[in-house]
N, C-alpha and C positions, 0 to 999 in steps of 0.2 A: 518842111522837107524831112521825111522820116523813112526808115527802112520799111519795106513791105513785109510784114510778118503775118499776113492773113492766112498763109498756108502752114501755120504752126502745127496743125494736125497731121500733116504729110511728112513723115520721117525722112523721105527721100529728098525733100526740098532743103534739108540741112546737110546733105552729103558733102557739100563744099567745105564744111568745117574740117573735114579729114585732111584736106590738102592745104589748109592755111598754116603759116608759120605762127609762132607764139604771138608775134606782134599783130598778126591778122586776127587772132582769136580775142586779143585785148581790144582791138578796134571794134569787133562785133559787139562787145559790151558797151564801149564808149558811145558808139553811134546810136544806141538805144536810149541814152541819157536824155531826158527832157531838157536839162540845163545846157548840154552841149547843143542840142538842136536849136534852142533859143539863141545861143551865141552865134551860131552859124547863120540863122535867119537874120539876125541883126546886122551881121557883116554883109550879107547879100543885099540887104536893103539900104546899106550905107548908114545905118544908125550907129555903127561901131567901127572905129578905125582898125586897120589891120594890125598895127602894133599893139593896140589895146586887146584885140582878140588873142594875140600871141601871148601877151602877158597873163591874161586870165587863164589860158590853157596851161601855161607854165605853172601858175600858182596852184592849179589842180593836178599838176604832174602829167598833164595830157600831151597830145601830139603838138608839134611845134608850128605846124602850118594848117591852114584850113583844109579840111577834107570833107567831101559831100557825105552826109549821114545816110543818103539813100543808096550808096554804093558800097560794095564790100572792098576789101583790100585786094581782091583778084582783078578788079577793074580800075584801080587808081593807086598811086603811091601815097602811102600814109607815113609821114615823117614824124618821128618821136623825138622828144627832148632827151638829150644824153643823160640828164639827171634822172629821168624816169626809167630809161631803158639802158642798162649797162652793156647791152649787146651792140649798141651804136658804136662803131669803131672810129676813133679819132686818128687821122692820119696827118703827118707833118713831113716836110722835106727831109730826106735822109742825108745826114752828113756823110761825106765821101769816105771818112775813116771807118765807118761801121760795117761796110760791105765791100767786098772785091767784085761782086757780080756786076756786069754791065747794066747801065741804066735802061729801063724798058717802061713803056707806057702801060697804064692800067687799062686794059681793054674791057668793054662791056659795061661802061658807066652810062647811066641814063642822065636825062636833063637835071641840071643842078638848081637848088633853091638857096639863095643867099640869106644869111643872117649875120648878126654881129659876131657870132662864133666862127663862122666860115661858111663853106658851101656844102649843103646837104645833098647827097645823091644816093640813088639805090643802085647797087651792083648786082647783076643777075648772072651767076655762073653755075646754075643748077640749084642754088639756094639764093633767095633774095637777102642781101645784106645792106643795111643802111650805113653809109659812110659819111663822116664829117671831115672834109678837107679843110684843115686849119689854114689861117692866112699864110700865103706863101706856098701852100700845097698845090700841086698840079698833077692831074692824072697822067700827064705826058713825061713825068720824071720819076725817079726812084722815091719811094715814100717809106716812112717809118711809122709803125703803130705806136700811139701814146697810151700807156696802160698805167692809170693812177694806182698807187699802193694804198688801197682802202679796203672796206669790207666787201666790195664786189670784185676784187681783183681776179679771183679764180673764175668767176663767170665771164669777165671780159676776156681772159685768156682762152676759155673754151670758145667764145664767139670768134676769136681771132683764128684759132686752129681750124674751126669749121670753115671759115671764109677762105683761109689759105689752102686747105685741102680741096675745096670746091674749085677755087681759081686755078689750081694745078692739076685738075681732073683726077683727083684721087678719091677714094671712098670717104664719104663724110659721115662722121659718127652722129647719132641722134642728138637732138637738143635736150639735155637733161633737166631743163627747167620744168618739164611737165611730163608725166607718165601717160601711157595710153589710157589707163583707167581715169585719170584726172581729165583728160581730153574728152572722153565719153561722157562723164558726168557734167562737164561744162556745157556740152551740146544739149544734154537733157534740161539743164537749168535754163538755158536760153529758150528752148522750146516751151517749157512750163511758163516762164515769165512772159513770153509772147502770147501764150494762150490766155493768161490773165488780162494782158493788155487788150486783147480782142474780146474781152467780156466772157470768157469761158469759166465755168465753175471748176472747183477742184475735182469734182466727180467727172466732169466732162473731160478734163485733162487726163485723169487716170484711165478712162475708158479708151482714149486715143493712144495712150502709152501701152497699156497692158491688156486691153481687150475687154468686152462686156462680160464674158464668163468669169474672169478673175475678180472683176469689180462686184458682181452679184454674189460671189461665193461667200461673202461675209457681210454683216451689218455695216453700213458705210460709216456711221459715227465712230465705230471702234475698229475700223479696218486699218491694217498696217499700210495699205496702199495710200490711204488718205494722209497719214502721217508722212509718207515718202514724198507725195506730191507737194504738200505744204512745205516740206524741207527744201525741195527743189526750187520752188517759187521764191522762198525766202533767200536761198543762196544766190539765185539769179539776180534778184533785186540788189543784193549786197555787192555783187560783182559789177552791176551797172552803175551803182552809186560811188564807185572808186576802188572796189576790190580788184578790178582788172589790173591795177598797178602791181599787185603781188605776182601776177603771172609773168611779168617781165623780169623778175629777179629770182635768183636761186634762194630757196628757203634756207634760213640760217640754222645750222645744227648746234644744238646745245652741248 
């Protein structure tokens, strides 16, 4: 069970990348991983127990529950480990002394998936946010966000602000984990990697990306386009092999 990448040469077939959240882009990398595909197939064939599948995924920092590698995040909920994705918001029952606001239910919550940590749900209020309802938490009562004081605190706070503003129908600031330029490059890296996976040469990929004229304008072996395409393929393979985890976190500033 694999993603259909046969249309790698058609740039328009990757337009859905533009509407994916960061977690969806990370999933595009993970679902192209041969090792993940083998894990999922073993689970489907019942050669691997579900708890063992989850443990292997956690060990690799991947998603917490089985997701079909042939489907994008637009057609299924992909639930990530809170250790891998700081934007997963942990919610606990709110003590009465912390807020004077009346208790209200958290509307817009999708079906939950239970784990030892609590119940994982996806809330869609304009932006899709993965929530972890800790034991005792209930979307029908007031909740408090639990923000660990660690190296990812500011990223967690940003995710909370984006969720709160979306939930209260206010303008939502962009997700600063990734720039527009980085998103565009990731799209190119996935296309280039898909091209190689489908047997295309570097030159064929360059022709699909930049046109025949530009490719013929210089000797191929010394062409800058050749170096660019090789770099895209190399970068794409690195992302698929685990680099996608870096997409989920803010880059540390020295």
